[in-house]
N, C-alpha and C positions, 0 to 999 in steps of 0.2 A: 759155698759161704756167701755169709754177709762180711763185706770188707768193715774193717773197723770204722772208717770213717763215715760209712751209712749208719753203724750203730749210732754212733757218736749224734748223728745228723738226726737220726731218728728219734733219740733220747732228748735233744734238745729241743726238738719241736713238740714233743708231747709236754714238756717242762713250759714249754711258752704258752700251750694251751692252757694247760691248767691255772696257771698263774694269769692268764688275759681273760678268762672268763670269769666275770664275779659270782653267775652260779654253777661253775663245775663240779662236779663229784665225780669222785676218783671211782673207778669201776673196774673190780676184776676181769669182767669179760671183754671190755675194751682193750684192756692190756695183754693179755691173751692173744685177743684176734689182730692187734698189729704186730706181735712178735711170728703169728702165723702167714699171715700174709707178706711180710718182707723176705720170711724163707722160702715160700712158694715163689713171688717174682723173682727173686734174686737167684733162684734155679732154671740156668736153661731149660725151657719146656716145661716147666715147673706146672702142676694144676693144684690148686687148692679150693674146696666146697665146702664154704662156713654158713651155718645156721645160726642166724643173730638177731636175736628176741625183740620187740620193741623197746626202744631204753638203752641201747647197747653203746648208741653213738657209732653206729657202722660207718657212716660216711666220711667222718674224721678220722677213724681209725684206718681205713684203706687211703685215704688222702698222703697221712702221715708217713704212710708205711709206699704207699705206691710213689709217690714224687719223689721222697729220698733213693729208693731203688732206681726208678727210671732216670734220675739227673746223673749219678754216679754211673751207668752203664749208658747214657746217652740215646735213649728211647724214648720212644713216647708212651703216654699213658694214657688210654681208650677208655671212659667209662660209659656204657651202654646201659640205658634204664627202658623200661618198659613204658612209662607213662611222659608226658610232658611236664606233669607237675612237679617229679622228682627231677626232669634235666632242668626247669626254671630254679628250683631250689639249688641244685649244685651250681648253677650258674650265677645266681644271682645271690645266694649267701653262704653256702659251705664253703665253697672253693676262695671268694673273697676274703673269707674269717679266717680261713688256713694261709693264704699268701699274706693278709695281712698282719696276721698276730707271727709271721715268720720273716717278716720282712722281705719277703721274695719278690723278682719281678718275672712273671711267667706269661706269656701268652695262653691263652684261653679263647677256646673255636666251641662252641656251639653247632654241628653237624647235623642237617636234615635233609631228607630226600627231595628231591628236585620239585614235587609235588605240592611242596609246603612253601614254595618261595613265587613271585611273581613273573611272570615272565612278559618283560615288557613290549617284546615282539606280539604278543597277543595281544596284552593290552591296549596298544597303538592302534591293533586290528580291531577288535570291539570298540573304542572310542570312535574311530572313523567311519564305521559301518551302523553307529546306533540308529543314527537319524536319515539312515539310507533307506526311503522307501522303498525302492525300487530293488531292493533286497528279497523285500516279500512276495511272496506267488511267484516266485523263479522254478523252474523245470530241468532235471537233467543234469548234467553237470555243474552249472552255476549254480542249483538248489545247494548238492553236495558241501562246497565253497561257502556259503551262505553262514554267518554265525549264529543268525539270528532265526529260527524256524519260525517264530511267531514275533508278534510286536513285544519287545521290551516293557517291562512293569515300569512303574515311575520309580519304585525304589531301586531298581537294578540301573534306572539311568543317571541316579543321584548317584549309589555306590560309586558308579565308574568313575563320575566327575569328582568325587574326592579321593578317591584312590588315586588318580592321576595327578591333581591338582598335590598332593600329601608328595608323591615318589619324586615328581618333577622340583618339590621346591627341598627335597632332601630331607623331608620332615619323617619321612617313612623309610627304612631300608628294604621294603619289600619283601618281610618275613609274612606271611598269611596269618600267623598265630598271632599277631601285633598290631593287624591290621587294623586304621583306624576308622573303620567303616564295617558296620556287619556285610559280609557278603552272601548271598542266598547260595542254595544248591545247583540253582541254573546257573549262576554267574560262574562261580568260583571254579569249575574247569575250562571256562572259554579263557582265563587270565591267570591261568597256571600251564604248567605242560608237563608232560612224561618223558623220559630218555627218548623214545623214538618221534616227537614231535618237534625236538629240538634240532637245529641246524649248527649248536655249538659255533666256532669262528666265524663259520660263514653267516652267522646273522646279523645284521647291522647295529642290533643292539646289544653283542656281544661286550663288548666294554663296560657297559651301565649293567650287566644282569646279575643282579641281587644272588643268585644260584651260584655263578661262577667268584663274586665276590667274596662269597662263603667257601666255596673251595679252596682258594687261596689264602682265605683265613686259615685254614685247619690245615696247609700245607706250613704254615708257620708256627703252628701252635705247637707247645709244649703238653698241655695237656687238653684234652678233645672229651667232649659232652656227646654223645649221640644216642638216636634210638636203637633198641636191638633190633629192628627191621632192616635200617638200612646197613649195620655192620655184618649179618648176617648173607645182606643181597652183595655187600663189597666180599665177603670172604668166599661167595660161590661163584663171581665174576673171573673168569680165567686170566692170570697176572700174566708176568715176564718170565720167560725161561720154563714154560710149563707148571709155575706154579700158580696157586691159588688167591686172589685178594690184591689188595695193596692198588687197585684200581681208583674207588672214590676216597679211600681213605691208607692212612700209611699201612706198609708193608706189613705183615703179620709177624715175619723176624726181627723188625726194629720196635715191634710193640707190645705195651704189657698191659692187658686186658682184663678189665674190672665188669662184670656182667651184675648191673644190682638189679633186685625184683627177678633174679634167675629162674625162681620157678615158673615164668613167661618160656625160656629158652626153648625148654623142647617141643612146644606147641609152635612157637614162632619158625623154628626149623622145621618141621614135617610141612607147615604151611608154604614155605619156601619151594617145596617140590610139588605142589598142588596144580592141579589144573584142568580144565572143564570149558566144553565146548558147548554153546547154545544152537543145535542145529538148524532151526528155522531162522534165527536173527544170523548164522554166517554164510547160509545160502541168500539172502538178502545184503549183507554186507558186500559177497564178492558181484553182484550185481553191480551196485555203486563203485566197488572199486575198479570195475571194468572202467566208466565210464571216465573216472580218474586219469586210469592210465592211455586213455584214448586223448586227454587231454596233457599229460607228461610227452607223448609222441609227439603231438602238434606243436606244443611250445618250444620242445628242444630242438623241434625241425628234423628229425633223425627218422629213416626208414628202418632202424634195426637197435635195438637196446638190449643189453645183456644176451646178445648173440641171437635175437628173437625177433623177426619182424612182428607187426601188430596184428596181424591176422592170426600168428603162430602164437602170440601170447593169449588173442581172445578165446583160441580153442584150448588152450593149458587150464585157464579159469574154468573155461565152461566143462571140461573133464574133471575138474575139482569140485563143481558144484554137482554134478551128476554123480560122482563118487560120494559126496555127502549124502543125496539123498537116496541112493543104495543101500548104504549102511541105515540109514534113518527106518526104511521100509524092511530089512532084515532083523533091527530090534523090533518093531513093531508086529511084523509075523511071531516073530519068537516070545513075546514078551506080554502076557494080557494081564495089566494091572487088577487088582481087585478094586470095585468100585467102591467100597466102604472104608478104602483108604484115604485120608485126606493129605498126605504127601505120599504119593508111591514111589516104591524103589527097588528096584531088581537090582544086589550086590553079587558079585561073584564069587562064590566059596572059595577061600583060601587065595582070593584073586583072580579066579581064572572063569574066562568068560568064553563063552559058545562059539565052536570054532568059526562058524561062519561070520560072525562079528569080526571075529579074529583077523581074516582074510578081508574083511573089507577094511581094518584096521592099519592092514599092511601098505594097500594099495593108497590110502590116505596120506599114511606116512611119506611114502616116496613123492606122491603129488603136492603135496602141500611143502615137502622141502625143495622140489623144483622151483615152485612159485617164489616160496620164499628168496632163491638165490638171484632168479629174474627180476622180482620187485626190488630187492636191495639195489641192483645196477639203474634200474629205472629212475629209482631216486636220487641215487649218489649223481646222475645225468643233470636232474630238476636242480639239486642243490647248486652243483658248480657251475651252473650259469652264471655270465657276467650279471645280467642285467634284465631280470625277466619280470621286476614289479611285482604289485601284490598278489597278483594269480600266482608267482613263481613262490613267493611266503606262504600262501593258503596251500597250494599243492604239496610242497616241502612238509609241511605238518600232517597234514591229511596220508601222504603215502606213509610217511613215518609212523603214524599210530596203527596205521594197517597192518605195517610191517611187524610190527607191536605183538598185534591181535594173532598175526599166522604162526608167529613164533609161539605164541603159546599152546594154539591148535595143535602146532607139530609136536609139542611136548606130552602131549596127550594122547595121540596118536602114536605116537613113540612108546610110552608105558603101555598102552591097548593091545601093541602088539610085539611085546618084547616079552623075554622070559626072565623069570626070578633066580636068583641066585641059589643054589642049594642050600648054604650055612646062613640064609640071613632072612628074616620074616618077608613075604611077599608085599607087594605094592597092591594097595586096594583100590579096584576097578568096580564101578557100581554106574547107573542110570537115574535118572529122575522123573517123572513127569510133571511139570507145572501145572498152575490155575488154568494157565493158557493152553493148555494141553501141548506144549514144546517140549520136546525132548531136552534132558543136558547129561550130556557125557562126562563122568569124571574120574580122574586119576588120582591119587595121592599116595607118598610113603605111609608108613603106619608108625613108624619108629624114626626118630632124631638122630639116632645113635651112627647109623652108616655115614651120613652128611657132616656130621662132626667129625667122627674120627679121618674123614678125608681132607677136611681145610680146614680144621680149626686145633685139634691135638697134635702136636709136634711140629706143626707149623710157626704156631704162634710162642713169641717168645717167654711169655708165662701169662695163666691165667687165672682169674680168681673169681668163683660164680659165689654169690651173698644172697641172702635175703631173711625174712622172717621166718619162711618155713619152707624148708626143704626136702627134710625127714618124716618118718612118722615115729614120732619118739624116738628118737637118736638113729632110728635104723635108715640109711641112706642106701640100701639095696634097689628102690623103686627109682628112685630119683639116677643113679648111676648106671643102672640098664637105659633109664630114657634116653642116658645124652652119650651114652658109649665111654663113661667114664674111664680112661686109663687105669691100669690096676695098680700103679703108683702113686696116685691121686691123692691126697691128703683130706679127711673130710673130717669135722667138726662141728659137733652142736654145741653151743654156749647156753649157760642156764642164766634166765631173765634174772634183771638187776632189780625187778620189784619182789617184795613180800606178797605172791599172789596168793598163797593160802590165808596171808590176814585181810588181804585186800580184795577178795572178790568169791564167791561160793558158785558153784554149778548144781542148778538143781535139775534135777528129772522126775516130771511131775507125774501121779498116776493115771494116764492116759488110757482109756481104755481101748482104742481103737488104734493100729497101726496103720503108716502111710499108703499102705496099697488098696485098703478100704477107703477110696478118694471122696466121698461125700462125707461119709461118718467122721473122717479124721479133720476133712474142713470145719464140718460143724463143732467137732470138741476143740480146735484151736481156737477160731470166733467166741466161743463159750468160756475157754479160758483167759482169752486176750481182756475180754470184757468184764471178767470178773475179776480177775489178778495183776493186770497190767495196773501200774501207777499213771493215768493218764495226765496228768498235773505235773508228771517228769519229762524227762530227754529218753527216749525210745528208741531202739534200731531193733525191727523185726523182719529176717531174712527167708527168702523161699528160695526151691531150687526150681520154680517153674512159674511161668505167669498165668498158667491157669487156676493153678492152687491160691496166688495169691489174688485173682478177682474174684473167686469163690468166697475166699476167708471175708475180703471187703462187703459181699454181696449180703452174708449172713451177720456182719456185725451190726449192732444196734445203730440208729443212725446217728447217735449225740457222739457215739468214740468214731465212727467214719467222718467226722468234720474237722477231727483232732489228727487224722492220718494224711500224708504226704505221701504217695504212692510213686515209686519210678514210673516214669513214663510219661507222668501227667504235666511234665515240665522239665527243663535240661535237668543233669543231676546237679551242677553248681546251682542253680537256682533253686532247688529243694533243697537243699543243705544252707544255703544263705538264708532262705526263709525259717527253717526248721531253727536254726542258732539264733536268728533274732526271735523267736516266739519264746525260746529259753531264756532270753537274757531280761526278755521284757518280765517274765516270772507268769508265761502261761507256758502250759504242756504243749508238747509236738510229739509224733511218732511217725519215725519214718518205714515201710514198707517198700522193701528193695530186694532185687535179686541179687546172682553173684556178683557181680560188679559193684554192690554195697557191701560185700563180704570182705573186700581187699579196698586198701589204702584209705580208708572211710578216716579221719582222724578228728575224734568228737570227743577230747578231753573233758575231763571233771563233770558238771551239771547236765553237758551237753549231750551225754548216753551214761545213762544210769543203769538202763537194763538192755540186754542183747538176748531175744528171745531167737532160736535158730526150730524153725517148725522143722525139718526133717534132716535125716543125713544126707552130703551130698555125694551120694554117688553118680556117676556118670550116666548118662542117655543110653540105655541098652541098642539102643535103634543106630545110635551113631556107626556108620559103614568103615572109619578108618580103625578107631576101637575094634568092631565088632570082626573084622578080618584079623588085628593083630591076635586077640582072644581066641581064636580057631585055630591061629598057627602055633599059640603056647600048648591049646590043650592036643593040637598033633604030635608036639614033641613030649607029653606025657605031663606037661604043666597045668597046675590051677591059676589061671588069670584072675578069677575073683581073688586069692589069697594073694596071689602075688602084683595086682594092680589095681585092682578097684577098692580093695581094703584100704593099703597104703595111700592110695592118692584123694578117696573120701573122709581120711584120717587127717592127713595135712590141710584140706581145706577147712575141715571142722576147725581142727588148732588156727588157721586164720582166721574164721569167721568169731570165735571165742578172742581173738586179739583184739577186736574191733573195742574192747569193752577198756582196759586197763591202760592207759597213754603213756600214764607219769606217777610217779612216788606216792601220788597224796588222791589217786581215783579210788575209789570205792564202788561195788555194784556187784549185780549176779548176772548169771548167765540161766537159761532159760533153755534145756532142750527138750521139744515137745516130740519124742520120737523113741519109744520104750524099745526099740531093736538093739539100742546099747546096752540094757539090762535082760530081755529074753532070748537074744541070740547070741550064739557061740563067739562069735567073733567081737561082738560088745563089749564085752571085758578087756579085750587087747585094744580096744579103740578109747575106751574110759582111761585105761592106762598110762596111755600116748600122750593124752591132752597133758596142759600144764597143771603144777600141784595146787588148783584150786581146793577150795573146802568143799567137798560133796556132799550135797542133801538129796539123797534117792528115795524117794515117796514109796510105799508098799500099796499094791493093789490089793482092794478088798476081796 
């Protein structure tokens, strides 16, 4: 139960918000959300799932309730988002506003993964080596340690100089998202590091390291904002006392979690357990690793490391390399890809692979584990040297990265050779053939439920999951199954604070073709857009595939093509900025986008007066993870289309519709160019689940 003092603090915070914001509007949905968040977080192990549409004011709602409960319980409040944009909004606007209105002094920290910070050691190495022409053209081990495989571009030299100068003068804190100079894709991995490449306190740059400075800030903070990937990574790390989490972030039992943009959580949790091995590249990397190990034995002047002499270690690496080649041979003998397929794939039915492949995977799991343990000892010996100079630094980094890589391979082989539990979905196991004819072995969980049950529910002090779209018309069964939600969790779908029936209409034109008639449907979409879209206004047209987007663009009259800004032609932020500039200047502009444009895009007022959804967003049927899960449901006598595909497509459709009405004064229309909502049995349910826009369903002749 909520303590009276906590209730008083929440009421007082809401009153200050109401009195302190000149444009504040009291919204029943926000008040209800504050109450439900407070109750859930105040209950030890409590879990709430709250669907809060655009305009609810959900970030302020969970701050008002969450900070009050966290302070009373002396816990940390950890807010996990899926996008950098929302993290920045919270840290730069919402949290300071909440704290300022309430006169609260609280330390706030933004937590990011290691790869989002500058590595001062790597920056120093890159700067020192940039003019070292002797690095070019090296062979063998020396080439392995050389940072520049080819002479650096002038822009990279310039970027290094500016970044280094800004960091040296304390004008930049090392956060790569705020880098004072654009960083190329080639340069970024050279001046950042992963956990494997980091030597922690052994590093000479440890005291000025931006990542560890951020870690110290997190330790001191009351409110922490992080991305969901980092939170899930921390939760899946073994902590103290055989528990999970609390390695990078605070301990789960001392933390109240808020997952905003929570519709991303199931997919991100599945990704945490995914693994893949590029067969040809892995054999090539083992050869490179052999040279690095030789250098380690030479540098440390040890005859034996990890209880293995150098020749025994060489033999172990060769044995692993041979086993990889044997598995590749077995796969190529057992699988003949269809030459007509552009992306050939072999997927094990219900996750089951041919027994010869499984036998090879068992051997690989054993050998990879042995190499992993030995290589860990080799790297420790290098890291713990007192003065090995630049070679020691470079070798520590390379061996650490190799250890990470082998760890990922070991995870794949464990899944390939392991058994699935009887009472849970199987793991997905599959093989793909790349355009370079390289085989890639894959493994993944097909549901986040098992993982979240083991690391989050019951371990966290309290959890809120919130987003504008989590249910299918108020039905949370799909989301609950996807995350393994506890039976006692609270689920709540709040109504929109907007008058959607008056502000927007949903149109379903009388299209003659359905999306499965690809060419005809693309032709008809182009014709409808050319004739019926207001090209002098702001529009957003959403597609489910790049191929369909390109086909429609090819068929549009050239006059309209010139008014289109298509995703991929420029960066998303630049496209949106140019779109907004044209609309403000009184010109028309139309954005063509894929799924990422259907979420998180905020184009209020005249910036977007029509949203066109070209087809229902059903998942790609060839996705191996989804296909394996669907097979498992069918094996249990369940219908995956009804249980998974329709609810998820409905949720996405609702999200796409949410791009239109962003505030009380917006007006416009949503046009759905997919007649399946009218002609298919499931369509009526999807239409009913959508927000209460005014419907205009055209009749076909």
